[in-house]
NUKEGU-359994 format. One record per atom (N, C-alpha, C, O): residue in one letter; x, y, z. Coordinates in Angstrom, 2 decimals. Layout:
residues N
<mivo bado="a" px="X" py="Y" pz="Z"/>
...
//
This chain:
residues 110
<mivo bado="m" px="-1.17" py="-38.82" pz="-49.35"/>
<mivo bado="m" px="-2.18" py="-39.02" pz="-48.78"/>
<mivo bado="m" px="-2.60" py="-39.05" pz="-47.27"/>
<mivo bado="m" px="-3.74" py="-39.09" pz="-46.81"/>
<mivo bado="g" px="-1.27" py="-39.03" pz="-46.53"/>
<mivo bado="g" px="-1.51" py="-38.03" pz="-45.24"/>
<mivo bado="g" px="-1.35" py="-36.59" pz="-45.18"/>
<mivo bado="g" px="-1.62" py="-36.02" pz="-44.12"/>
<mivo bado="t" px="-0.84" py="-35.74" pz="-46.48"/>
<mivo bado="t" px="-1.01" py="-34.39" pz="-46.30"/>
<mivo bado="t" px="-2.52" py="-34.23" pz="-47.14"/>
<mivo bado="t" px="-2.94" py="-33.09" pz="-47.37"/>
<mivo bado="t" px="-3.16" py="-35.21" pz="-47.49"/>
<mivo bado="t" px="-4.57" py="-34.60" pz="-48.13"/>
<mivo bado="t" px="-5.55" py="-34.59" pz="-47.31"/>
<mivo bado="t" px="-6.60" py="-33.95" pz="-47.41"/>
<mivo bado="l" px="-5.04" py="-35.70" pz="-46.02"/>
<mivo bado="l" px="-6.16" py="-35.76" pz="-44.74"/>
<mivo bado="l" px="-5.86" py="-34.52" pz="-44.21"/>
<mivo bado="l" px="-6.76" py="-33.69" pz="-44.07"/>
<mivo bado="y" px="-4.62" py="-34.27" pz="-43.87"/>
<mivo bado="y" px="-4.22" py="-33.16" pz="-43.06"/>
<mivo bado="y" px="-4.29" py="-31.70" pz="-43.98"/>
<mivo bado="y" px="-4.05" py="-30.59" pz="-43.50"/>
<mivo bado="n" px="-4.53" py="-31.88" pz="-44.90"/>
<mivo bado="n" px="-5.46" py="-30.36" pz="-45.17"/>
<mivo bado="n" px="-6.68" py="-29.94" pz="-45.23"/>
<mivo bado="n" px="-7.10" py="-28.80" pz="-45.39"/>
<mivo bado="i" px="-7.24" py="-30.97" pz="-45.08"/>
<mivo bado="i" px="-9.00" py="-31.43" pz="-45.31"/>
<mivo bado="i" px="-9.12" py="-31.17" pz="-43.58"/>
<mivo bado="i" px="-9.80" py="-30.24" pz="-43.15"/>
<mivo bado="a" px="-8.55" py="-31.90" pz="-42.87"/>
<mivo bado="a" px="-8.99" py="-31.84" pz="-41.03"/>
<mivo bado="a" px="-8.48" py="-30.03" pz="-40.95"/>
<mivo bado="a" px="-8.76" py="-29.24" pz="-40.04"/>
<mivo bado="s" px="-7.72" py="-29.76" pz="-42.10"/>
<mivo bado="s" px="-7.21" py="-28.06" pz="-41.46"/>
<mivo bado="s" px="-8.42" py="-27.32" pz="-41.92"/>
<mivo bado="s" px="-8.84" py="-26.36" pz="-41.28"/>
<mivo bado="v" px="-8.95" py="-27.71" pz="-42.92"/>
<mivo bado="v" px="-10.36" py="-26.78" pz="-43.64"/>
<mivo bado="v" px="-11.27" py="-26.74" pz="-42.92"/>
<mivo bado="v" px="-11.85" py="-25.72" pz="-42.56"/>
<mivo bado="v" px="-11.62" py="-28.18" pz="-42.53"/>
<mivo bado="v" px="-12.92" py="-28.54" pz="-41.89"/>
<mivo bado="v" px="-12.51" py="-27.83" pz="-40.53"/>
<mivo bado="v" px="-13.56" py="-27.27" pz="-40.18"/>
<mivo bado="s" px="-11.49" py="-27.54" pz="-39.53"/>
<mivo bado="s" px="-11.16" py="-27.32" pz="-38.43"/>
<mivo bado="s" px="-11.38" py="-25.37" pz="-38.57"/>
<mivo bado="s" px="-11.84" py="-24.59" pz="-37.73"/>
<mivo bado="i" px="-10.89" py="-25.10" pz="-39.88"/>
<mivo bado="i" px="-11.57" py="-23.75" pz="-39.92"/>
<mivo bado="i" px="-12.67" py="-23.02" pz="-40.66"/>
<mivo bado="i" px="-12.74" py="-21.79" pz="-40.65"/>
<mivo bado="v" px="-13.29" py="-23.58" pz="-41.11"/>
<mivo bado="v" px="-14.86" py="-23.80" pz="-41.60"/>
<mivo bado="v" px="-15.12" py="-23.77" pz="-39.99"/>
<mivo bado="v" px="-15.40" py="-22.70" pz="-39.45"/>
<mivo bado="l" px="-15.01" py="-25.02" pz="-39.24"/>
<mivo bado="l" px="-15.90" py="-25.47" pz="-38.04"/>
<mivo bado="l" px="-15.42" py="-23.92" pz="-36.95"/>
<mivo bado="l" px="-16.22" py="-23.79" pz="-36.02"/>
<mivo bado="a" px="-14.50" py="-23.03" pz="-36.97"/>
<mivo bado="a" px="-14.07" py="-22.25" pz="-36.06"/>
<mivo bado="a" px="-15.02" py="-20.83" pz="-36.41"/>
<mivo bado="a" px="-15.56" py="-20.06" pz="-35.62"/>
<mivo bado="l" px="-15.00" py="-20.83" pz="-38.08"/>
<mivo bado="l" px="-15.79" py="-19.51" pz="-38.32"/>
<mivo bado="l" px="-17.03" py="-19.63" pz="-38.30"/>
<mivo bado="l" px="-17.66" py="-18.58" pz="-38.41"/>
<mivo bado="a" px="-17.95" py="-21.09" pz="-38.12"/>
<mivo bado="a" px="-19.36" py="-21.43" pz="-37.88"/>
<mivo bado="a" px="-19.42" py="-21.05" pz="-36.48"/>
<mivo bado="a" px="-20.40" py="-20.39" pz="-36.14"/>
<mivo bado="t" px="-18.55" py="-21.35" pz="-35.59"/>
<mivo bado="t" px="-18.45" py="-21.03" pz="-34.29"/>
<mivo bado="t" px="-18.55" py="-19.43" pz="-34.03"/>
<mivo bado="t" px="-19.37" py="-18.87" pz="-33.30"/>
<mivo bado="l" px="-17.48" py="-18.79" pz="-34.85"/>
<mivo bado="l" px="-17.36" py="-17.01" pz="-34.35"/>
<mivo bado="l" px="-18.93" py="-16.59" pz="-35.24"/>
<mivo bado="l" px="-19.74" py="-15.92" pz="-34.61"/>
<mivo bado="l" px="-19.19" py="-16.90" pz="-36.30"/>
<mivo bado="l" px="-20.39" py="-16.41" pz="-36.82"/>
<mivo bado="l" px="-21.73" py="-16.89" pz="-35.82"/>
<mivo bado="l" px="-22.66" py="-16.11" pz="-35.61"/>
<mivo bado="g" px="-21.68" py="-18.21" pz="-35.29"/>
<mivo bado="g" px="-22.40" py="-18.56" pz="-34.46"/>
<mivo bado="g" px="-22.59" py="-17.27" pz="-33.49"/>
<mivo bado="g" px="-23.58" py="-16.57" pz="-33.25"/>
<mivo bado="g" px="-21.45" py="-17.23" pz="-33.10"/>
<mivo bado="g" px="-21.42" py="-16.67" pz="-31.47"/>
<mivo bado="g" px="-21.91" py="-15.51" pz="-31.80"/>
<mivo bado="g" px="-22.86" py="-15.22" pz="-31.06"/>
<mivo bado="i" px="-21.61" py="-14.47" pz="-32.82"/>
<mivo bado="i" px="-21.48" py="-13.37" pz="-32.95"/>
<mivo bado="i" px="-23.34" py="-12.75" pz="-33.04"/>
<mivo bado="i" px="-23.89" py="-11.73" pz="-32.62"/>
<mivo bado="f" px="-23.84" py="-13.98" pz="-33.81"/>
<mivo bado="f" px="-25.60" py="-13.79" pz="-34.11"/>
<mivo bado="f" px="-25.87" py="-14.04" pz="-32.99"/>
<mivo bado="f" px="-26.78" py="-13.32" pz="-32.55"/>
<mivo bado="a" px="-25.36" py="-14.99" pz="-32.09"/>
<mivo bado="a" px="-26.46" py="-15.17" pz="-30.18"/>
<mivo bado="a" px="-26.16" py="-14.05" pz="-29.90"/>
<mivo bado="a" px="-27.05" py="-13.20" pz="-29.94"/>
<mivo bado="f" px="-24.53" py="-13.61" pz="-29.44"/>
<mivo bado="f" px="-24.63" py="-11.75" pz="-28.65"/>
<mivo bado="f" px="-25.73" py="-10.92" pz="-29.42"/>
<mivo bado="f" px="-26.55" py="-10.39" pz="-28.67"/>
<mivo bado="r" px="-25.94" py="-10.69" pz="-30.83"/>
<mivo bado="r" px="-26.50" py="-9.99" pz="-31.36"/>
<mivo bado="r" px="-27.80" py="-10.28" pz="-31.36"/>
<mivo bado="r" px="-28.61" py="-9.36" pz="-31.50"/>
<mivo bado="s" px="-28.23" py="-11.59" pz="-31.22"/>
<mivo bado="s" px="-29.73" py="-12.17" pz="-30.95"/>
<mivo bado="s" px="-30.08" py="-11.36" pz="-29.29"/>
<mivo bado="s" px="-30.91" py="-10.49" pz="-29.04"/>
<mivo bado="g" px="-29.26" py="-11.92" pz="-28.53"/>
<mivo bado="g" px="-28.96" py="-11.68" pz="-26.73"/>
<mivo bado="g" px="-29.68" py="-10.24" pz="-27.13"/>
<mivo bado="g" px="-30.86" py="-9.89" pz="-27.23"/>
<mivo bado="f" px="-28.62" py="-9.68" pz="-27.29"/>
<mivo bado="f" px="-29.14" py="-7.98" pz="-27.13"/>
<mivo bado="f" px="-29.94" py="-6.84" pz="-27.93"/>
<mivo bado="f" px="-30.21" py="-5.66" pz="-27.68"/>
<mivo bado="v" px="-30.24" py="-7.78" pz="-29.10"/>
<mivo bado="v" px="-31.66" py="-7.43" pz="-29.48"/>
<mivo bado="v" px="-32.84" py="-7.36" pz="-28.83"/>
<mivo bado="v" px="-33.69" py="-6.48" pz="-28.96"/>
<mivo bado="h" px="-32.87" py="-8.54" pz="-27.96"/>
<mivo bado="h" px="-33.82" py="-9.40" pz="-27.22"/>
<mivo bado="h" px="-33.69" py="-8.43" pz="-25.94"/>
<mivo bado="h" px="-34.69" py="-7.72" pz="-25.79"/>
<mivo bado="t" px="-32.43" py="-8.20" pz="-24.74"/>
<mivo bado="t" px="-32.31" py="-7.63" pz="-24.18"/>
<mivo bado="t" px="-32.86" py="-5.93" pz="-24.12"/>
<mivo bado="t" px="-33.54" py="-5.42" pz="-23.23"/>
<mivo bado="a" px="-32.41" py="-5.35" pz="-25.20"/>
<mivo bado="a" px="-32.99" py="-3.91" pz="-26.14"/>
<mivo bado="a" px="-34.45" py="-4.13" pz="-26.12"/>
<mivo bado="a" px="-35.10" py="-3.11" pz="-25.88"/>
<mivo bado="n" px="-35.03" py="-5.05" pz="-26.30"/>
<mivo bado="n" px="-36.28" py="-4.77" pz="-26.11"/>
<mivo bado="n" px="-37.56" py="-5.14" pz="-25.01"/>
<mivo bado="n" px="-38.75" py="-4.86" pz="-24.92"/>
<mivo bado="q" px="-36.44" py="-6.02" pz="-24.19"/>
<mivo bado="q" px="-37.12" py="-5.98" pz="-22.90"/>
<mivo bado="q" px="-36.87" py="-4.71" pz="-21.82"/>
<mivo bado="q" px="-37.50" py="-4.50" pz="-20.78"/>
<mivo bado="v" px="-35.76" py="-3.94" pz="-22.39"/>
<mivo bado="v" px="-35.78" py="-2.34" pz="-21.23"/>
<mivo bado="v" px="-36.64" py="-2.01" pz="-22.52"/>
<mivo bado="v" px="-37.46" py="-2.91" pz="-22.32"/>
<mivo bado="q" px="-36.99" py="-1.54" pz="-23.42"/>
<mivo bado="q" px="-37.78" py="-0.83" pz="-23.76"/>
<mivo bado="q" px="-39.23" py="-0.98" pz="-23.73"/>
<mivo bado="q" px="-39.91" py="0.04" pz="-23.67"/>
<mivo bado="e" px="-39.89" py="-2.33" pz="-23.77"/>
<mivo bado="e" px="-41.09" py="-2.72" pz="-22.97"/>
<mivo bado="e" px="-41.15" py="-2.21" pz="-21.59"/>
<mivo bado="e" px="-42.14" py="-1.51" pz="-21.38"/>
<mivo bado="r" px="-40.26" py="-2.40" pz="-20.49"/>
<mivo bado="r" px="-40.45" py="-1.69" pz="-19.73"/>
<mivo bado="r" px="-40.17" py="-0.33" pz="-18.77"/>
<mivo bado="r" px="-40.37" py="0.04" pz="-17.62"/>
<mivo bado="v" px="-39.57" py="0.16" pz="-20.03"/>
<mivo bado="v" px="-39.68" py="1.90" pz="-19.93"/>
<mivo bado="v" px="-41.21" py="2.31" pz="-20.28"/>
<mivo bado="v" px="-42.04" py="3.07" pz="-19.77"/>
<mivo bado="i" px="-41.20" py="1.45" pz="-21.40"/>
<mivo bado="i" px="-42.80" py="2.05" pz="-21.83"/>
<mivo bado="i" px="-43.42" py="1.75" pz="-20.95"/>
<mivo bado="i" px="-44.31" py="2.53" pz="-20.60"/>
<mivo bado="g" px="-43.25" py="0.59" pz="-20.25"/>
<mivo bado="g" px="-44.64" py="0.44" pz="-19.27"/>
<mivo bado="g" px="-44.76" py="0.96" pz="-17.98"/>
<mivo bado="g" px="-45.69" py="0.89" pz="-17.18"/>
<mivo bado="a" px="-43.20" py="1.71" pz="-17.90"/>
<mivo bado="a" px="-43.50" py="2.82" pz="-16.30"/>
<mivo bado="a" px="-44.26" py="4.17" pz="-16.99"/>
<mivo bado="a" px="-45.16" py="4.83" pz="-16.46"/>
<mivo bado="l" px="-43.73" py="4.37" pz="-18.12"/>
<mivo bado="l" px="-44.37" py="5.72" pz="-18.70"/>
<mivo bado="l" px="-45.90" py="5.84" pz="-18.49"/>
<mivo bado="l" px="-46.55" py="6.60" pz="-17.79"/>
<mivo bado="q" px="-46.23" py="4.91" pz="-19.26"/>
<mivo bado="q" px="-47.65" py="4.50" pz="-19.51"/>
<mivo bado="q" px="-48.46" py="4.24" pz="-17.62"/>
<mivo bado="q" px="-49.58" py="4.18" pz="-17.11"/>
<mivo bado="a" px="-47.58" py="4.19" pz="-17.37"/>
<mivo bado="a" px="-48.11" py="4.13" pz="-15.54"/>
<mivo bado="a" px="-47.88" py="5.47" pz="-15.69"/>
<mivo bado="a" px="-48.74" py="6.24" pz="-16.12"/>
<mivo bado="e" px="-46.70" py="5.84" pz="-15.34"/>
<mivo bado="e" px="-46.98" py="7.70" pz="-14.65"/>
<mivo bado="e" px="-47.45" py="8.50" pz="-16.00"/>
<mivo bado="e" px="-47.36" py="9.69" pz="-15.71"/>
<mivo bado="i" px="-47.81" py="8.40" pz="-17.04"/>
<mivo bado="i" px="-49.15" py="9.01" pz="-17.69"/>
<mivo bado="i" px="-50.60" py="8.68" pz="-17.13"/>
<mivo bado="i" px="-51.52" py="9.50" pz="-17.14"/>
<mivo bado="d" px="-50.70" py="7.61" pz="-16.72"/>
<mivo bado="d" px="-51.97" py="7.19" pz="-16.06"/>
<mivo bado="d" px="-52.43" py="7.87" pz="-14.66"/>
<mivo bado="d" px="-53.47" py="8.35" pz="-14.20"/>
<mivo bado="a" px="-51.15" py="7.65" pz="-14.24"/>
<mivo bado="a" px="-51.10" py="8.23" pz="-12.79"/>
<mivo bado="a" px="-51.41" py="9.62" pz="-12.94"/>
<mivo bado="a" px="-52.37" py="10.09" pz="-12.34"/>
<mivo bado="v" px="-50.65" py="10.36" pz="-13.74"/>
<mivo bado="v" px="-50.96" py="12.09" pz="-13.74"/>
<mivo bado="v" px="-52.26" py="12.42" pz="-14.52"/>
<mivo bado="v" px="-52.98" py="13.33" pz="-14.13"/>
<mivo bado="r" px="-52.61" py="11.59" pz="-15.78"/>
<mivo bado="r" px="-54.16" py="11.64" pz="-15.87"/>
<mivo bado="r" px="-55.40" py="11.57" pz="-14.93"/>
<mivo bado="r" px="-56.48" py="12.04" pz="-15.29"/>
<mivo bado="a" px="-55.22" py="10.93" pz="-13.61"/>
<mivo bado="a" px="-55.90" py="10.47" pz="-12.56"/>
<mivo bado="a" px="-55.92" py="11.82" pz="-11.75"/>
<mivo bado="a" px="-56.80" py="12.66" pz="-11.62"/>
<mivo bado="r" px="-54.53" py="11.73" pz="-11.22"/>
<mivo bado="r" px="-54.49" py="13.63" pz="-10.88"/>
<mivo bado="r" px="-54.99" py="14.27" pz="-11.53"/>
<mivo bado="r" px="-56.06" py="14.35" pz="-10.93"/>
<mivo bado="i" px="-55.11" py="15.01" pz="-12.58"/>
<mivo bado="i" px="-55.46" py="16.00" pz="-13.13"/>
<mivo bado="i" px="-57.21" py="15.93" pz="-13.09"/>
<mivo bado="i" px="-57.83" py="16.95" pz="-12.81"/>
<mivo bado="e" px="-57.91" py="14.66" pz="-13.37"/>
<mivo bado="e" px="-59.40" py="14.27" pz="-13.14"/>
<mivo bado="e" px="-59.65" py="14.66" pz="-11.94"/>
<mivo bado="e" px="-60.71" py="15.27" pz="-11.80"/>
<mivo bado="d" px="-58.81" py="14.44" pz="-10.73"/>
<mivo bado="d" px="-58.94" py="14.50" pz="-9.60"/>
<mivo bado="d" px="-58.98" py="16.29" pz="-9.46"/>
<mivo bado="d" px="-59.97" py="17.00" pz="-9.27"/>
<mivo bado="l" px="-57.57" py="16.68" pz="-9.62"/>
<mivo bado="l" px="-58.05" py="18.35" pz="-9.70"/>
<mivo bado="l" px="-59.15" py="19.17" pz="-9.98"/>
<mivo bado="l" px="-59.72" py="19.99" pz="-9.26"/>
<mivo bado="e" px="-59.44" py="18.68" pz="-11.54"/>
<mivo bado="e" px="-61.07" py="19.27" pz="-11.95"/>
<mivo bado="e" px="-61.59" py="19.06" pz="-11.23"/>
<mivo bado="e" px="-62.18" py="19.98" pz="-10.67"/>
<mivo bado="r" px="-61.75" py="17.47" pz="-10.65"/>
<mivo bado="r" px="-63.39" py="17.68" pz="-9.66"/>
<mivo bado="r" px="-63.36" py="18.56" pz="-8.23"/>
<mivo bado="r" px="-64.30" py="18.75" pz="-7.46"/>
<mivo bado="e" px="-61.91" py="19.05" pz="-8.13"/>
<mivo bado="e" px="-61.69" py="20.19" pz="-6.68"/>
<mivo bado="e" px="-61.84" py="21.14" pz="-7.16"/>
<mivo bado="e" px="-62.49" py="21.98" pz="-6.56"/>
<mivo bado="n" px="-61.39" py="21.39" pz="-8.28"/>
<mivo bado="n" px="-61.56" py="22.71" pz="-8.94"/>
<mivo bado="n" px="-63.01" py="23.33" pz="-8.96"/>
<mivo bado="n" px="-63.46" py="24.36" pz="-8.46"/>
<mivo bado="t" px="-63.68" py="22.17" pz="-9.86"/>
<mivo bado="t" px="-65.19" py="22.25" pz="-9.53"/>
<mivo bado="t" px="-65.74" py="22.54" pz="-8.54"/>
<mivo bado="t" px="-66.46" py="23.54" pz="-8.47"/>
<mivo bado="r" px="-65.48" py="21.48" pz="-7.28"/>
<mivo bado="r" px="-66.14" py="21.60" pz="-6.47"/>
<mivo bado="r" px="-65.82" py="23.10" pz="-5.62"/>
<mivo bado="r" px="-66.66" py="23.66" pz="-4.91"/>
<mivo bado="l" px="-64.16" py="23.70" pz="-5.90"/>
<mivo bado="l" px="-64.12" py="24.93" pz="-5.21"/>
<mivo bado="l" px="-65.10" py="26.22" pz="-5.78"/>
<mivo bado="l" px="-65.46" py="27.08" pz="-4.98"/>
<mivo bado="r" px="-65.44" py="26.27" pz="-6.98"/>
<mivo bado="r" px="-65.98" py="27.14" pz="-7.65"/>
<mivo bado="r" px="-67.34" py="27.35" pz="-7.24"/>
<mivo bado="r" px="-67.91" py="28.44" pz="-7.09"/>
<mivo bado="h" px="-67.91" py="25.93" pz="-7.02"/>
<mivo bado="h" px="-69.68" py="25.31" pz="-6.49"/>
<mivo bado="h" px="-69.67" py="26.50" pz="-5.30"/>
<mivo bado="h" px="-70.35" py="27.53" pz="-5.26"/>
<mivo bado="t" px="-68.58" py="25.99" pz="-4.24"/>
<mivo bado="t" px="-68.23" py="26.80" pz="-2.75"/>
<mivo bado="t" px="-68.06" py="27.92" pz="-2.89"/>
<mivo bado="t" px="-68.51" py="28.37" pz="-1.83"/>
<mivo bado="i" px="-67.67" py="28.87" pz="-3.55"/>
<mivo bado="i" px="-67.34" py="30.37" pz="-3.57"/>
<mivo bado="i" px="-68.55" py="30.84" pz="-4.32"/>
<mivo bado="i" px="-68.99" py="31.93" pz="-3.95"/>
<mivo bado="e" px="-69.33" py="30.07" pz="-5.54"/>
<mivo bado="e" px="-70.55" py="30.30" pz="-6.05"/>
<mivo bado="e" px="-71.53" py="30.65" pz="-4.58"/>
<mivo bado="e" px="-71.89" py="31.79" pz="-4.27"/>
<mivo bado="t" px="-71.77" py="29.70" pz="-4.01"/>
<mivo bado="t" px="-72.70" py="29.70" pz="-2.97"/>
<mivo bado="t" px="-71.96" py="30.53" pz="-1.98"/>
<mivo bado="t" px="-72.65" py="31.55" pz="-1.93"/>
<mivo bado="i" px="-71.00" py="30.69" pz="-1.19"/>
<mivo bado="i" px="-70.84" py="31.73" pz="-0.49"/>
<mivo bado="i" px="-71.12" py="33.54" pz="-1.19"/>
<mivo bado="i" px="-71.42" py="34.67" pz="-0.81"/>
<mivo bado="c" px="-70.85" py="32.97" pz="-2.11"/>
<mivo bado="c" px="-71.06" py="34.89" pz="-2.72"/>
<mivo bado="c" px="-72.92" py="34.95" pz="-2.85"/>
<mivo bado="c" px="-73.43" py="36.05" pz="-3.06"/>
<mivo bado="m" px="-73.79" py="33.73" pz="-2.71"/>
<mivo bado="m" px="-75.06" py="34.09" pz="-3.14"/>
<mivo bado="m" px="-75.32" py="34.26" pz="-1.78"/>
<mivo bado="m" px="-75.99" py="35.20" pz="-1.36"/>
<mivo bado="a" px="-74.64" py="33.11" pz="-0.82"/>
<mivo bado="a" px="-75.78" py="34.00" pz="0.51"/>
<mivo bado="a" px="-75.14" py="34.74" pz="1.10"/>
<mivo bado="a" px="-75.48" py="34.84" pz="2.28"/>
<mivo bado="l" px="-73.91" py="35.62" pz="0.64"/>
<mivo bado="l" px="-73.63" py="36.97" pz="1.25"/>
<mivo bado="l" px="-74.47" py="37.98" pz="0.44"/>
<mivo bado="l" px="-75.04" py="38.94" pz="0.96"/>
<mivo bado="k" px="-74.50" py="37.74" pz="-0.65"/>
<mivo bado="k" px="-75.49" py="38.49" pz="-1.55"/>
<mivo bado="k" px="-77.14" py="39.15" pz="-0.90"/>
<mivo bado="k" px="-77.62" py="40.28" pz="-0.92"/>
<mivo bado="t" px="-77.59" py="37.94" pz="-0.39"/>
<mivo bado="t" px="-78.65" py="37.53" pz="0.18"/>
<mivo bado="t" px="-79.08" py="38.45" pz="1.47"/>
<mivo bado="t" px="-80.20" py="38.75" pz="1.91"/>
<mivo bado="r" px="-77.40" py="38.85" pz="2.02"/>
<mivo bado="r" px="-77.12" py="39.57" pz="3.13"/>
<mivo bado="r" px="-76.90" py="41.61" pz="2.82"/>
<mivo bado="r" px="-76.69" py="42.56" pz="3.57"/>
<mivo bado="g" px="-77.02" py="41.51" pz="2.03"/>
<mivo bado="g" px="-76.46" py="42.67" pz="1.41"/>
<mivo bado="g" px="-74.90" py="43.10" pz="0.58"/>
<mivo bado="g" px="-74.47" py="44.18" pz="0.16"/>
<mivo bado="i" px="-74.40" py="41.87" pz="0.60"/>
<mivo bado="i" px="-72.79" py="41.98" pz="0.39"/>
<mivo bado="i" px="-72.85" py="41.65" pz="-0.40"/>
<mivo bado="i" px="-73.61" py="40.68" pz="-0.46"/>
<mivo bado="v" px="-72.14" py="42.11" pz="-1.81"/>
<mivo bado="v" px="-71.58" py="41.36" pz="-2.98"/>
<mivo bado="v" px="-70.55" py="41.72" pz="-2.47"/>
<mivo bado="v" px="-70.16" py="42.66" pz="-1.78"/>
<mivo bado="v" px="-69.83" py="40.02" pz="-3.31"/>
<mivo bado="v" px="-68.74" py="40.00" pz="-3.19"/>
<mivo bado="v" px="-68.53" py="39.69" pz="-5.57"/>
<mivo bado="v" px="-69.11" py="38.80" pz="-6.19"/>
<mivo bado="s" px="-67.91" py="40.40" pz="-5.98"/>
<mivo bado="s" px="-67.59" py="39.97" pz="-7.73"/>
<mivo bado="s" px="-65.65" py="39.78" pz="-7.78"/>
<mivo bado="s" px="-64.71" py="40.51" pz="-7.47"/>
<mivo bado="i" px="-65.78" py="38.54" pz="-8.30"/>
<mivo bado="i" px="-64.47" py="38.03" pz="-8.41"/>
<mivo bado="i" px="-64.14" py="38.24" pz="-9.96"/>
<mivo bado="i" px="-64.90" py="37.78" pz="-10.81"/>
<mivo bado="d" px="-62.74" py="39.11" pz="-10.37"/>
<mivo bado="d" px="-62.57" py="38.73" pz="-11.91"/>
<mivo bado="d" px="-61.00" py="39.01" pz="-11.42"/>
<mivo bado="d" px="-60.45" py="39.83" pz="-10.69"/>
<mivo bado="g" px="-60.56" py="37.87" pz="-12.25"/>
<mivo bado="g" px="-59.17" py="37.37" pz="-12.33"/>
<mivo bado="g" px="-58.60" py="37.21" pz="-10.74"/>
<mivo bado="g" px="-58.76" py="36.34" pz="-9.88"/>
<mivo bado="d" px="-57.84" py="38.47" pz="-10.77"/>
<mivo bado="d" px="-57.37" py="38.19" pz="-9.29"/>
<mivo bado="d" px="-57.56" py="38.96" pz="-8.75"/>
<mivo bado="d" px="-56.88" py="38.82" pz="-7.74"/>
<mivo bado="m" px="-58.16" py="39.95" pz="-8.69"/>
<mivo bado="m" px="-59.05" py="41.12" pz="-7.88"/>
<mivo bado="m" px="-60.22" py="40.67" pz="-7.23"/>
<mivo bado="m" px="-60.97" py="40.06" pz="-7.99"/>
<mivo bado="v" px="-60.65" py="40.80" pz="-5.92"/>
<mivo bado="v" px="-61.82" py="40.54" pz="-6.04"/>
<mivo bado="v" px="-62.66" py="41.80" pz="-5.16"/>
<mivo bado="v" px="-61.98" py="42.49" pz="-4.40"/>
<mivo bado="n" px="-64.03" py="42.06" pz="-5.28"/>
<mivo bado="n" px="-64.48" py="43.52" pz="-5.14"/>
<mivo bado="n" px="-65.30" py="42.89" pz="-4.06"/>
<mivo bado="n" px="-65.65" py="41.71" pz="-4.11"/>
<mivo bado="i" px="-65.68" py="43.92" pz="-2.81"/>
<mivo bado="i" px="-66.64" py="43.34" pz="-1.80"/>
<mivo bado="i" px="-67.16" py="44.70" pz="-1.41"/>
<mivo bado="i" px="-66.52" py="45.69" pz="-1.06"/>
<mivo bado="r" px="-68.81" py="44.48" pz="-1.61"/>
<mivo bado="r" px="-69.23" py="45.98" pz="-1.24"/>
<mivo bado="r" px="-70.90" py="45.69" pz="-0.69"/>
<mivo bado="r" px="-71.93" py="45.20" pz="-1.16"/>
<mivo bado="d" px="-70.45" py="46.33" pz="0.61"/>
<mivo bado="d" px="-71.52" py="46.19" pz="1.33"/>
<mivo bado="d" px="-72.81" py="47.29" pz="1.21"/>
<mivo bado="d" px="-73.33" py="47.68" pz="2.26"/>
<mivo bado="g" px="-73.12" py="47.58" pz="0.40"/>
<mivo bado="g" px="-74.06" py="48.80" pz="0.09"/>
<mivo bado="g" px="-73.73" py="50.05" pz="0.48"/>
<mivo bado="g" px="-74.29" py="50.93" pz="-0.17"/>
<mivo bado="v" px="-72.88" py="50.47" pz="1.47"/>
<mivo bado="v" px="-72.28" py="52.07" pz="1.23"/>
<mivo bado="v" px="-70.73" py="51.94" pz="1.28"/>
<mivo bado="v" px="-70.26" py="52.94" pz="0.74"/>
<mivo bado="t" px="-69.59" py="50.95" pz="1.78"/>
<mivo bado="t" px="-68.16" py="50.61" pz="1.11"/>
<mivo bado="t" px="-68.39" py="49.63" pz="0.46"/>
<mivo bado="t" px="-69.12" py="48.65" pz="0.58"/>
<mivo bado="s" px="-67.16" py="50.27" pz="-0.76"/>
<mivo bado="s" px="-66.75" py="48.79" pz="-1.41"/>
<mivo bado="s" px="-65.17" py="48.54" pz="-0.94"/>
<mivo bado="s" px="-64.55" py="49.57" pz="-0.69"/>
<mivo bado="t" px="-64.67" py="47.65" pz="-0.85"/>
<mivo bado="t" px="-63.20" py="46.94" pz="-0.69"/>
<mivo bado="t" px="-62.86" py="46.49" pz="-1.95"/>
<mivo bado="t" px="-63.69" py="45.88" pz="-2.64"/>
<mivo bado="t" px="-61.58" py="46.75" pz="-2.37"/>
<mivo bado="t" px="-61.06" py="45.67" pz="-3.05"/>
<mivo bado="t" px="-59.38" py="45.37" pz="-2.72"/>
<mivo bado="t" px="-58.44" py="46.03" pz="-2.26"/>
<mivo bado="a" px="-59.58" py="43.95" pz="-3.26"/>
<mivo bado="a" px="-58.54" py="43.24" pz="-3.28"/>
<mivo bado="a" px="-57.53" py="42.41" pz="-3.74"/>
<mivo bado="a" px="-58.07" py="41.36" pz="-4.07"/>
<mivo bado="r" px="-56.21" py="42.36" pz="-3.97"/>
<mivo bado="r" px="-55.56" py="41.35" pz="-4.90"/>
<mivo bado="r" px="-55.57" py="40.22" pz="-4.21"/>
<mivo bado="r" px="-55.43" py="40.26" pz="-2.98"/>
<mivo bado="i" px="-55.77" py="38.83" pz="-5.01"/>
<mivo bado="i" px="-55.63" py="37.89" pz="-4.51"/>
<mivo bado="i" px="-54.39" py="37.15" pz="-4.41"/>
<mivo bado="i" px="-54.20" py="36.64" pz="-5.51"/>
<mivo bado="q" px="-53.32" py="36.79" pz="-3.48"/>
<mivo bado="q" px="-51.78" py="36.76" pz="-3.35"/>
<mivo bado="q" px="-51.88" py="35.36" pz="-3.40"/>
<mivo bado="q" px="-52.66" py="34.66" pz="-2.76"/>
<mivo bado="e" px="-50.97" py="34.98" pz="-4.26"/>
<mivo bado="e" px="-50.51" py="33.25" pz="-4.13"/>
<mivo bado="e" px="-49.54" py="33.09" pz="-3.64"/>
<mivo bado="e" px="-48.48" py="33.50" pz="-4.13"/>
<mivo bado="k" px="-49.64" py="32.30" pz="-2.34"/>
<mivo bado="k" px="-48.87" py="31.48" pz="-1.79"/>
<mivo bado="k" px="-47.74" py="30.70" pz="-2.00"/>
<mivo bado="k" px="-48.08" py="29.62" pz="-1.52"/>
<mivo bado="a" px="-46.63" py="30.59" pz="-2.40"/>
<mivo bado="a" px="-45.48" py="29.78" pz="-2.46"/>
<mivo bado="a" px="-45.53" py="28.48" pz="-1.83"/>
<mivo bado="a" px="-44.54" py="27.74" pz="-1.85"/>
//
């Protein structure tokens, strides 16, 4: 009977060891997945914040571009009333004052 108890204790010990091992593996995987999900959520949040900031900057630039176009149109109309005609075609600017005409290319600054 001593051997039977010893065998039962051994089997119970092995089953407990396997259950502990499987539980540890499951806990590790579960923790890893949880951590990976948290990191993914943080990255998505950071990228969304950056996208929102870029969109806001684009909207600001569009408003500024519209304002500058209106400013240029106003200047051209004011000059036209004084007999100076300014026309802009792409990167070429042509200025005529009735007698002379000057054409210049817009230079981009680095």
